[in-house]
Backbone as ProteinMPNN parsed JSONL, in Angstrom:
{"seq_chain_A": "XXXXXXXXXXXXXXXXXXXXXXXXXXXXXXXXXXXXXXXXXXXXXXXXXXXXXXXXXXXXXXXXXXXXXXXXXXXXXXXXXXXXXXXXXXXXXXXXXXXXXXXXXXXXXXXXXXXXXXXXXXXXXXXXXXXXXXXXXXXXXXXXXXXXXXXXXXXXXXXXXXXXXXXXXXXXXXXXX", "coords_chain_A": {"N_chain_A": [[-0.208, -33.229, 54.347], [1.887, -31.917, 56.86], [5.066, -30.403, 56.551], [8.421, -31.128, 57.625], [10.195, -28.833, 57.671], [8.022, -26.881, 57.889], [7.048, -27.463, 60.373], [9.322, -26.743, 62.058], [9.363, -24.067, 61.56], [7.043, -23.23, 62.628], [7.341, -24.02, 65.32], [9.554, -22.365, 65.923], [8.212, -19.83, 65.7], [6.396, -20.065, 67.744], [8.035, -20.158, 69.919], [9.032, -17.416, 70.023], [6.957, -15.992, 70.905], [5.28, -13.978, 73.269], [4.14, -14.729, 76.681], [1.879, -13.426, 77.335], [0.618, -12.631, 75.09], [-2.124, -13.021, 73.665], [-3.137, -12.575, 71.102], [-1.118, -13.099, 69.341], [-0.609, -15.76, 69.989], [-3.018, -16.813, 69.117], [-3.086, -16.21, 66.371], [-0.964, -17.824, 65.575], [-2.192, -20.359, 66.254], [-4.282, -20.372, 64.332], [-2.914, -20.593, 62.017], [-1.621, -23.067, 62.488], [-3.82, -24.877, 62.515], [-4.718, -24.472, 59.864], [-2.621, -25.516, 58.434], [-2.398, -28.194, 59.346], [-5.091, -29.185, 59.097], [-6.409, -27.912, 56.985], [-8.446, -26.102, 57.642], [-10.378, -23.306, 58.653], [-11.539, -20.428, 60.508], [-12.989, -17.403, 60.156], [-13.236, -14.18, 61.909], [-13.336, -14.583, 64.729], [-14.085, -13.969, 68.142], [-12.771, -13.328, 71.123], [-13.27, -13.765, 74.327], [-12.684, -13.133, 77.843], [-13.789, -14.539, 80.87], [-14.97, -14.747, 84.136], [-15.258, -17.974, 85.277], [-14.944, -19.463, 87.456], [-13.959, -22.155, 89.822], [-13.735, -25.382, 91.365], [-12.258, -26.893, 93.811], [-10.31, -28.044, 92.198], [-11.787, -28.885, 89.875], [-12.757, -27.544, 86.917], [-13.63, -25.385, 84.036], [-11.877, -24.816, 81.294], [-11.944, -23.301, 79.052], [-14.456, -22.299, 76.36], [-16.328, -22.89, 73.44], [-19.061, -21.204, 72.01], [-21.384, -22.987, 70.397], [-22.454, -22.4, 67.112], [-21.86, -19.667, 67.074], [-19.298, -17.152, 66.836], [-17.717, -16.995, 68.942], [-15.232, -17.454, 71.502], [-14.427, -18.349, 74.816], [-12.503, -17.86, 77.572], [-11.512, -19.088, 80.832], [-11.053, -16.948, 83.088], [-10.648, -17.0, 85.85], [-9.03, -19.505, 86.063], [-6.954, -18.92, 84.334], [-5.803, -16.81, 85.894], [-4.813, -18.166, 88.053], [-2.98, -19.812, 86.876], [-1.319, -17.933, 85.711], [-0.248, -16.616, 87.904], [0.907, -18.629, 89.435], [2.601, -20.323, 87.895], [5.362, -20.911, 85.485], [6.366, -18.706, 82.913], [6.597, -20.271, 80.547], [4.954, -22.586, 81.086], [2.537, -21.198, 81.308], [2.138, -20.012, 78.679], [2.129, -22.403, 77.146], [-0.344, -23.381, 78.313], [-2.244, -21.319, 77.433], [-1.921, -21.614, 74.666], [-2.817, -24.341, 74.338], [-5.535, -24.234, 75.238], [-6.553, -22.38, 73.368], [-6.095, -23.536, 70.941], [-7.639, -25.992, 71.22], [-10.278, -24.82, 71.538], [-10.421, -23.346, 69.12], [-10.453, -25.384, 67.229], [-12.955, -26.514, 67.868], [-14.572, -24.181, 66.956], [-14.01, -24.429, 64.373], [-16.043, -26.16, 63.515], [-15.756, -28.655, 64.465], [-17.321, -30.614, 66.505], [-17.395, -32.667, 68.216], [-16.254, -33.73, 71.372], [-14.336, -35.592, 72.18], [-12.999, -36.062, 69.792], [-11.973, -33.579, 69.304], [-10.169, -33.312, 71.495], [-8.432, -35.378, 70.863], [-7.264, -34.431, 68.486], [-6.087, -31.962, 69.317], [-4.21, -33.05, 71.11], [-2.675, -34.774, 69.354], [-1.702, -32.837, 67.47], [-0.158, -31.128, 69.069], [1.729, -32.893, 69.967], [2.942, -33.618, 67.575], [3.992, -31.218, 66.76], [5.546, -30.334, 69.145], [6.427, -32.359, 70.689], [6.643, -34.725, 73.551], [8.051, -33.799, 75.673], [7.977, -31.008, 75.719], [6.301, -28.173, 77.18], [3.768, -27.713, 76.072], [3.221, -30.115, 74.873], [3.272, -31.817, 77.07], [0.944, -30.777, 78.638], [-0.903, -31.606, 76.658], [-0.833, -34.31, 76.97], [-1.024, -34.919, 79.65], [-3.082, -33.507, 80.591], [-4.993, -30.551, 81.591], [-5.24, -29.884, 84.236], [-3.153, -31.135, 85.569], [-1.077, -29.294, 85.92], [-1.779, -27.405, 87.73], [-1.512, -25.739, 90.86], [-1.352, -26.991, 94.223], [-2.937, -25.679, 95.951], [-5.073, -24.743, 94.463], [-6.407, -27.043, 93.765], [-7.441, -27.605, 96.281], [-9.1, -25.55, 96.945], [-11.851, -23.091, 96.15], [-13.84, -21.155, 93.894], [-16.541, -19.087, 93.281], [-17.801, -17.369, 90.72], [-19.516, -14.026, 90.746], [-22.891, -13.133, 89.552], [-22.807, -10.85, 88.067], [-20.051, -11.031, 87.237], [-20.092, -13.374, 85.615], [-21.811, -12.349, 83.503], [-20.366, -10.366, 82.307], [-18.051, -10.461, 80.134], [-14.641, -9.908, 79.272], [-13.499, -8.62, 76.395], [-11.028, -9.539, 74.046], [-8.794, -7.912, 71.943], [-8.186, -9.325, 68.919], [-5.576, -9.172, 66.783], [-5.656, -10.126, 63.728], [-5.743, -10.962, 60.423], [-7.982, -12.571, 59.606], [-9.791, -12.151, 61.663], [-10.455, -9.365, 61.783], [-12.918, -8.543, 60.809], [-15.464, -8.799, 62.513], [-18.288, -10.539, 63.831], [-21.501, -11.358, 65.178]], "CA_chain_A": [[0.569, -33.348, 55.49], [2.795, -30.866, 57.231], [6.518, -30.947, 56.33], [9.395, -30.807, 58.758], [10.631, -27.43, 57.735], [6.958, -26.065, 58.382], [7.041, -27.689, 61.813], [10.422, -25.968, 62.614], [8.991, -22.557, 61.573], [5.812, -23.042, 63.617], [7.907, -24.001, 66.671], [10.268, -20.985, 66.198], [7.168, -18.724, 65.912], [5.784, -20.233, 69.048], [9.071, -19.732, 70.955], [9.236, -15.912, 69.924], [5.687, -15.378, 71.379], [5.304, -13.559, 74.689], [3.08, -15.588, 77.261], [0.743, -12.57, 77.484], [0.224, -12.222, 73.709], [-3.385, -13.862, 73.144], [-3.389, -12.286, 69.691], [-0.084, -13.817, 68.692], [-0.857, -17.288, 70.063], [-4.197, -17.169, 68.238], [-2.637, -16.16, 65.014], [-0.221, -19.138, 65.348], [-3.138, -21.55, 66.353], [-5.048, -20.493, 63.131], [-1.896, -20.959, 61.11], [-1.492, -24.488, 62.681], [-5.031, -25.636, 62.067], [-4.762, -24.476, 58.353], [-1.474, -26.474, 57.764], [-2.701, -29.488, 59.599], [-6.46, -29.635, 58.719], [-6.88, -27.152, 55.902], [-9.62, -25.497, 58.155], [-10.22, -21.922, 59.279], [-12.854, -19.733, 60.982], [-12.879, -15.992, 60.267], [-14.159, -13.346, 62.786], [-13.343, -15.064, 66.067], [-14.148, -13.034, 69.282], [-12.117, -14.03, 72.234], [-13.627, -13.245, 75.625], [-12.182, -13.875, 79.199], [-14.853, -14.503, 81.732], [-14.968, -15.535, 85.335], [-16.087, -19.174, 85.378], [-14.694, -20.003, 88.757], [-13.482, -23.557, 89.814], [-14.148, -26.048, 92.588], [-11.369, -28.1, 94.152], [-9.554, -28.726, 90.874], [-12.538, -28.912, 88.642], [-12.997, -26.209, 86.182], [-13.777, -25.353, 82.641], [-10.642, -23.965, 80.918], [-12.645, -22.373, 77.837], [-15.456, -23.04, 75.639], [-16.825, -22.286, 72.284], [-20.561, -21.345, 71.929], [-21.76, -23.485, 69.034], [-23.285, -21.463, 66.494], [-21.377, -18.358, 67.209], [-17.962, -16.896, 66.649], [-17.278, -16.717, 70.316], [-14.446, -18.401, 72.245], [-14.309, -17.85, 76.129], [-11.497, -18.541, 78.292], [-11.868, -18.876, 82.222], [-10.192, -15.954, 83.632], [-10.124, -17.599, 87.202], [-7.941, -20.419, 85.713], [-5.894, -18.067, 83.815], [-5.25, -15.968, 86.844], [-4.028, -18.965, 88.816], [-1.901, -20.243, 85.991], [-0.365, -16.702, 85.436], [0.322, -16.378, 89.294], [1.556, -19.863, 90.082], [3.395, -21.096, 86.971], [6.398, -20.231, 84.725], [5.871, -18.298, 81.528], [6.715, -21.442, 79.589], [3.784, -23.219, 81.129], [1.4, -20.33, 81.042], [2.028, -19.809, 77.259], [1.555, -23.624, 76.75], [-1.752, -23.513, 78.69], [-2.921, -20.444, 76.566], [-1.778, -22.336, 73.327], [-3.661, -25.545, 74.404], [-6.876, -23.748, 75.209], [-7.044, -21.616, 71.983], [-6.04, -24.615, 69.889], [-8.753, -26.767, 71.379], [-11.51, -24.077, 71.239], [-10.493, -23.015, 67.717], [-11.003, -26.526, 66.495], [-14.492, -26.374, 67.899], [-15.157, -23.108, 66.135], [-14.011, -24.871, 62.841], [-17.111, -27.015, 63.206], [-15.461, -30.066, 64.988], [-17.971, -30.413, 67.741], [-17.161, -33.883, 69.113], [-15.271, -33.379, 72.302], [-13.206, -36.643, 72.158], [-12.134, -35.835, 68.611], [-11.098, -32.348, 69.44], [-9.204, -33.579, 72.411], [-7.444, -36.18, 70.201], [-6.666, -33.637, 67.579], [-5.325, -31.225, 70.105], [-3.076, -33.841, 71.539], [-1.731, -35.033, 68.188], [-1.09, -31.599, 66.773], [0.724, -30.702, 70.005], [2.817, -33.857, 69.954], [3.889, -33.496, 66.275], [4.908, -29.866, 66.847], [6.519, -30.012, 70.279], [6.856, -33.703, 71.321], [6.013, -34.966, 74.809], [8.918, -33.146, 76.733], [7.696, -29.594, 75.765], [5.174, -27.801, 78.063], [2.471, -27.972, 75.374], [3.032, -31.658, 74.781], [2.877, -32.394, 78.506], [-0.351, -30.523, 78.895], [-1.715, -32.422, 75.759], [-0.741, -35.688, 77.376], [-1.525, -35.234, 80.942], [-4.323, -32.783, 80.842], [-4.837, -29.088, 81.946], [-5.25, -29.783, 85.734], [-1.846, -31.668, 86.011], [-0.116, -28.248, 86.179], [-2.199, -26.391, 88.632], [-0.862, -25.946, 92.238], [-2.116, -27.867, 95.158], [-3.941, -24.863, 96.508], [-6.175, -24.687, 93.463], [-7.13, -28.292, 94.063], [-8.313, -27.543, 97.576], [-9.917, -24.24, 97.086], [-12.909, -22.93, 95.214], [-14.21, -19.655, 93.656], [-17.712, -18.987, 92.477], [-18.128, -15.94, 90.287], [-20.915, -13.527, 90.932], [-23.632, -13.096, 88.417], [-22.167, -9.792, 87.244], [-18.906, -11.417, 86.647], [-20.532, -14.21, 84.512], [-22.405, -11.561, 82.427], [-19.514, -9.26, 81.756], [-16.683, -10.924, 79.806], [-13.623, -8.908, 78.811], [-13.191, -9.155, 75.04], [-9.526, -9.35, 73.725], [-8.652, -7.555, 70.415], [-7.255, -10.331, 68.164], [-5.006, -8.703, 65.73], [-5.471, -11.108, 62.803], [-6.648, -10.644, 59.276], [-9.278, -13.36, 59.502], [-10.618, -11.669, 62.695], [-10.594, -8.072, 61.672], [-14.272, -8.268, 60.713], [-16.131, -9.786, 63.589], [-19.812, -10.595, 63.748], [-22.168, -12.263, 66.339]], "C_chain_A": [[1.559, -32.221, 55.723], [4.165, -31.316, 57.098], [7.312, -30.572, 57.714], [9.926, -29.437, 58.71], [9.359, -26.521, 58.273], [6.947, -26.23, 59.85], [8.111, -26.805, 62.586], [9.981, -24.48, 62.649], [8.012, -22.312, 62.51], [6.441, -22.979, 65.032], [8.768, -22.823, 67.012], [9.401, -19.887, 66.319], [6.606, -18.796, 67.211], [6.782, -19.675, 70.166], [9.36, -18.204, 71.062], [7.934, -15.262, 70.665], [5.804, -15.142, 72.902], [3.942, -14.379, 75.401], [1.766, -14.756, 77.418], [-0.012, -12.255, 76.166], [-0.949, -13.228, 73.156], [-3.367, -13.666, 71.627], [-2.288, -13.124, 68.921], [-0.128, -15.296, 68.841], [-2.004, -17.624, 69.164], [-3.766, -17.15, 66.823], [-1.84, -17.447, 64.694], [-1.331, -20.402, 65.479], [-3.914, -21.658, 65.07], [-4.194, -20.918, 62.001], [-1.829, -22.577, 61.182], [-2.627, -25.239, 62.134], [-5.096, -25.611, 60.464], [-3.907, -25.35, 57.871], [-2.016, -27.756, 57.997], [-4.045, -30.152, 59.094], [-7.102, -28.917, 57.529], [-8.417, -26.631, 56.316], [-9.282, -24.109, 58.76], [-11.603, -21.436, 59.684], [-12.545, -18.279, 61.094], [-13.719, -15.458, 61.433], [-14.218, -13.752, 64.254], [-13.373, -14.043, 67.094], [-13.614, -13.953, 70.507], [-12.569, -13.265, 73.612], [-13.063, -13.921, 76.816], [-13.396, -13.48, 80.159], [-14.526, -15.384, 82.877], [-15.786, -16.798, 85.351], [-15.92, -19.879, 86.693], [-13.968, -21.516, 88.648], [-13.863, -24.035, 91.199], [-13.335, -27.179, 92.858], [-10.759, -28.807, 93.084], [-10.358, -28.943, 89.694], [-12.929, -27.582, 88.121], [-13.072, -26.366, 84.72], [-12.703, -24.43, 82.133], [-11.145, -22.934, 79.916], [-13.699, -23.136, 77.285], [-15.767, -22.225, 74.466], [-18.318, -22.415, 72.28], [-20.879, -21.736, 70.639], [-22.706, -22.665, 68.352], [-22.97, -20.06, 66.424], [-19.848, -18.347, 66.788], [-17.246, -16.56, 67.871], [-16.416, -17.83, 70.966], [-14.283, -17.653, 73.643], [-13.311, -18.638, 76.831], [-11.858, -18.205, 79.938], [-10.897, -18.079, 82.801], [-9.808, -16.338, 85.122], [-8.907, -18.486, 87.037], [-6.731, -19.731, 85.187], [-5.067, -17.332, 84.845], [-4.206, -16.868, 87.755], [-2.755, -19.459, 88.071], [-0.757, -19.152, 85.856], [0.396, -16.552, 86.803], [1.284, -17.539, 89.719], [2.339, -20.765, 89.165], [4.447, -20.3, 86.227], [5.716, -19.674, 83.435], [5.617, -19.251, 80.484], [5.368, -22.129, 79.814], [2.413, -22.528, 81.004], [1.21, -20.177, 79.488], [1.638, -21.22, 76.751], [0.017, -23.919, 77.038], [-2.518, -22.639, 77.788], [-3.085, -21.152, 75.159], [-2.925, -23.451, 73.402], [-5.153, -25.229, 74.429], [-7.377, -23.184, 73.917], [-6.954, -22.651, 70.974], [-7.278, -25.523, 69.966], [-10.092, -26.037, 71.064], [-11.586, -23.651, 69.758], [-10.978, -24.273, 66.852], [-12.513, -26.709, 66.716], [-15.111, -25.459, 67.032], [-15.05, -23.475, 64.66], [-15.065, -25.953, 62.665], [-16.649, -28.477, 63.603], [-16.015, -30.032, 66.423], [-17.7, -31.656, 68.662], [-15.999, -33.563, 70.05], [-14.073, -34.308, 72.273], [-12.364, -36.338, 70.892], [-11.349, -34.635, 68.707], [-9.916, -32.558, 70.46], [-7.978, -34.368, 71.808], [-6.626, -35.288, 69.155], [-5.634, -32.65, 68.216], [-3.992, -31.878, 70.491], [-2.081, -34.249, 70.499], [-1.008, -33.942, 67.567], [0.109, -31.05, 67.701], [1.864, -31.543, 70.12], [3.629, -33.831, 68.877], [4.603, -32.316, 66.333], [6.0, -29.876, 67.888], [7.109, -31.276, 70.865], [6.486, -33.632, 72.876], [6.937, -34.351, 75.963], [8.656, -31.538, 76.807], [6.546, -29.397, 76.678], [3.766, -28.063, 77.42], [2.241, -29.422, 75.148], [2.668, -32.291, 76.129], [1.486, -32.0, 78.844], [-1.314, -31.294, 78.051], [-1.798, -33.826, 76.361], [-1.336, -35.863, 78.784], [-2.676, -34.316, 81.405], [-4.081, -31.353, 81.51], [-4.49, -29.053, 83.592], [-3.939, -30.458, 86.393], [-0.897, -30.61, 86.433], [-0.513, -27.136, 87.04], [-1.705, -26.667, 89.982], [-1.854, -26.614, 93.11], [-3.16, -26.996, 95.673], [-5.168, -24.806, 95.69], [-6.921, -25.994, 93.668], [-7.85, -28.417, 95.233], [-9.151, -26.444, 97.748], [-10.971, -24.206, 96.136], [-13.164, -21.474, 94.952], [-15.374, -19.778, 92.833], [-17.897, -17.506, 92.103], [-19.445, -15.351, 90.549], [-21.643, -13.43, 89.591], [-23.257, -12.012, 87.354], [-21.041, -10.246, 86.549], [-19.128, -12.434, 85.443], [-21.055, -13.421, 83.357], [-21.569, -10.636, 81.814], [-18.19, -9.798, 81.355], [-15.955, -9.687, 79.236], [-13.329, -9.414, 77.373], [-11.781, -8.649, 74.681], [-9.497, -9.06, 72.245], [-7.742, -8.523, 69.92], [-6.824, -9.666, 66.801], [-4.659, -9.824, 64.526], [-6.31, -10.837, 61.614], [-8.02, -11.258, 59.305], [-10.258, -12.834, 60.656], [-10.875, -10.225, 62.724], [-12.131, -7.77, 61.487], [-15.006, -9.317, 61.358], [-17.716, -9.621, 63.346], [-20.218, -11.556, 64.882], [-23.37, -12.851, 65.587]], "O_chain_A": [[2.018, -31.628, 54.747], [4.491, -32.447, 57.457], [6.88, -29.88, 58.637], [10.104, -28.879, 59.792], [9.583, -25.55, 58.996], [6.845, -25.232, 60.564], [7.805, -26.218, 63.623], [10.203, -23.764, 63.626], [8.048, -21.291, 63.196], [6.159, -22.079, 65.823], [8.775, -22.319, 68.136], [9.771, -18.951, 67.028], [6.325, -17.765, 67.822], [6.451, -18.931, 71.09], [9.878, -17.754, 72.084], [7.944, -14.069, 70.97], [6.326, -15.953, 73.665], [2.909, -14.603, 74.77], [0.689, -15.321, 77.608], [-1.109, -11.697, 76.164], [-0.707, -14.103, 72.324], [-3.593, -14.652, 70.925], [-2.61, -13.779, 67.929], [0.267, -16.03, 67.935], [-1.964, -18.655, 68.491], [-4.098, -18.09, 66.102], [-2.045, -18.065, 63.65], [-1.203, -21.371, 64.731], [-4.234, -22.768, 64.645], [-4.69, -21.562, 61.076], [-1.951, -23.285, 60.183], [-2.435, -26.169, 61.35], [-5.478, -26.601, 59.839], [-4.259, -26.029, 56.907], [-2.162, -28.505, 57.031], [-4.147, -31.331, 58.755], [-8.206, -29.267, 57.112], [-9.383, -26.705, 55.557], [-8.195, -23.806, 59.251], [-12.643, -21.948, 59.27], [-11.879, -17.894, 62.055], [-14.688, -16.064, 61.892], [-15.105, -13.282, 64.966], [-12.582, -13.121, 66.897], [-14.01, -15.092, 70.754], [-12.123, -12.14, 73.838], [-12.956, -15.147, 76.843], [-13.883, -12.351, 80.217], [-13.968, -16.477, 82.771], [-17.008, -16.677, 85.44], [-16.675, -20.797, 87.013], [-13.507, -21.962, 87.598], [-14.249, -23.261, 92.075], [-13.534, -28.276, 92.335], [-10.69, -30.035, 93.053], [-9.828, -29.163, 88.605], [-13.362, -26.667, 88.822], [-12.625, -27.379, 84.182], [-12.666, -23.28, 82.573], [-10.75, -21.77, 79.989], [-13.923, -24.316, 77.557], [-15.524, -21.018, 74.443], [-18.857, -23.501, 72.498], [-20.698, -20.936, 69.721], [-23.704, -22.243, 68.936], [-23.692, -19.284, 65.797], [-19.254, -19.372, 66.453], [-16.223, -15.877, 67.825], [-16.812, -18.996, 70.979], [-14.027, -16.449, 73.643], [-13.234, -19.863, 76.742], [-12.426, -17.155, 80.237], [-9.808, -18.609, 83.019], [-8.71, -15.996, 85.56], [-7.895, -18.312, 87.715], [-5.604, -19.992, 85.608], [-3.846, -17.222, 84.737], [-3.094, -16.483, 88.115], [-1.65, -19.493, 88.611], [0.448, -19.402, 85.881], [1.614, -16.374, 86.785], [2.344, -17.312, 90.302], [2.722, -21.863, 89.569], [4.432, -19.074, 86.328], [4.666, -20.134, 82.989], [4.691, -19.173, 79.677], [4.636, -22.279, 78.836], [1.376, -23.106, 80.679], [0.054, -20.229, 79.071], [0.769, -21.228, 75.879], [-0.727, -24.521, 76.265], [-3.52, -23.162, 77.3], [-4.174, -21.256, 74.595], [-3.857, -23.44, 72.597], [-5.942, -25.868, 73.733], [-8.477, -23.482, 73.452], [-7.813, -22.623, 70.093], [-7.905, -25.807, 68.945], [-10.945, -26.606, 70.383], [-12.678, -23.597, 69.193], [-11.775, -24.161, 65.921], [-13.239, -27.035, 65.777], [-16.094, -25.802, 66.375], [-15.795, -22.987, 63.811], [-14.973, -26.66, 61.662], [-17.187, -29.433, 63.043], [-15.391, -29.557, 67.371], [-17.824, -31.517, 69.879], [-14.914, -33.18, 69.611], [-12.928, -33.86, 72.333], [-11.135, -36.362, 70.953], [-10.198, -34.588, 68.273], [-8.822, -32.028, 70.269], [-6.806, -34.141, 72.11], [-5.413, -35.453, 69.025], [-4.504, -32.516, 67.747], [-2.891, -31.38, 70.255], [-0.867, -34.125, 70.662], [0.152, -34.068, 67.175], [1.153, -30.607, 67.223], [2.958, -31.032, 70.359], [4.847, -33.976, 68.99], [5.784, -32.309, 65.988], [7.152, -29.518, 67.645], [8.18, -31.248, 71.47], [6.078, -32.585, 73.379], [6.549, -34.424, 77.129], [9.04, -30.868, 77.765], [5.836, -30.362, 76.959], [2.807, -28.517, 78.044], [1.106, -29.889, 75.237], [1.836, -33.194, 76.224], [0.788, -32.877, 79.352], [-2.399, -31.646, 78.515], [-2.844, -34.46, 76.226], [-2.051, -36.827, 79.058], [-3.141, -34.417, 82.54], [-2.959, -31.085, 81.937], [-3.633, -28.324, 84.091], [-3.706, -30.336, 87.595], [0.017, -30.888, 87.209], [0.153, -26.107, 87.156], [-1.47, -27.842, 90.267], [-3.028, -26.777, 92.777], [-4.273, -27.488, 95.856], [-6.264, -24.823, 96.251], [-8.148, -25.92, 93.735], [-8.791, -29.207, 95.317], [-9.918, -26.412, 98.71], [-11.099, -25.13, 95.332], [-12.733, -20.627, 95.734], [-15.346, -20.449, 91.802], [-18.097, -16.604, 92.916], [-20.442, -16.072, 90.581], [-21.007, -13.642, 88.559], [-23.341, -12.153, 86.134], [-20.922, -9.963, 85.357], [-18.449, -12.351, 84.42], [-20.753, -13.809, 82.228], [-21.974, -10.07, 80.798], [-17.233, -9.646, 82.113], [-16.518, -8.674, 78.822], [-12.939, -10.57, 77.208], [-11.408, -7.512, 74.968], [-10.048, -9.784, 71.417], [-6.608, -8.612, 70.392], [-7.591, -9.616, 65.84], [-3.535, -10.315, 64.421], [-7.488, -10.508, 61.753], [-9.044, -10.614, 59.077], [-11.459, -13.09, 60.568], [-11.519, -9.801, 63.683], [-12.576, -6.753, 62.018], [-15.17, -10.457, 60.923], [-18.231, -8.678, 62.745], [-19.46, -12.368, 65.414], [-24.144, -13.617, 66.162]]}, "name": "protein", "num_of_chains": 1, "seq": "XXXXXXXXXXXXXXXXXXXXXXXXXXXXXXXXXXXXXXXXXXXXXXXXXXXXXXXXXXXXXXXXXXXXXXXXXXXXXXXXXXXXXXXXXXXXXXXXXXXXXXXXXXXXXXXXXXXXXXXXXXXXXXXXXXXXXXXXXXXXXXXXXXXXXXXXXXXXXXXXXXXXXXXXXXXXXXXXX"}
C-alpha cells in the first residue's frame, strides 16, 4: 500500500508538471502504477493520431493489445487544449495516460481499468481536484458545448500517420514494436 508521504510527493510532482509535458506526465504515471500496483511496462511508444469525434462521442486514447503502443486522440486533445484551462488539460492528459498505461501493463478488462484509474486518481487527488473530477464524471463532462454538437472525421492519411512523442523515461529509452 502507498503511504501518505508518498502520496504527497506524487501530488507535488504532478503540480510541478507543465500541461504540455507528455513525457513528464508519463514518467509520473509509471511511478504511480509501480507504487500502487507494482506493475510496469518498458518501451512504451506514445502516438498522437487524429481519431475524430461525433457529437460528443469520441475515443480519448487506446492501447493496441500485444504492442507497446499507446495512442491519444489528437482531435480531442486539440479541443481540450483550446477550450479548457491548463489545470483541466493536464488532468485530462494524466487520466488518459494512466488509463492506457494500465492497459499496457496487461490489465485488459475495460471496467477494471476504469475502476483502477478512478480509485488511483481519488486516492492521490480527491474528488475536488481536476483529475479526481474527470475520474468521477468522465472525460466528456469537461468538453465544451460546441464539441457536443459538432463532429470531425479524419482523413485516411491522418489515421495512417500518427505523430510519435519522445518519452524521456529510462524504461522507454529502448523501444520496440
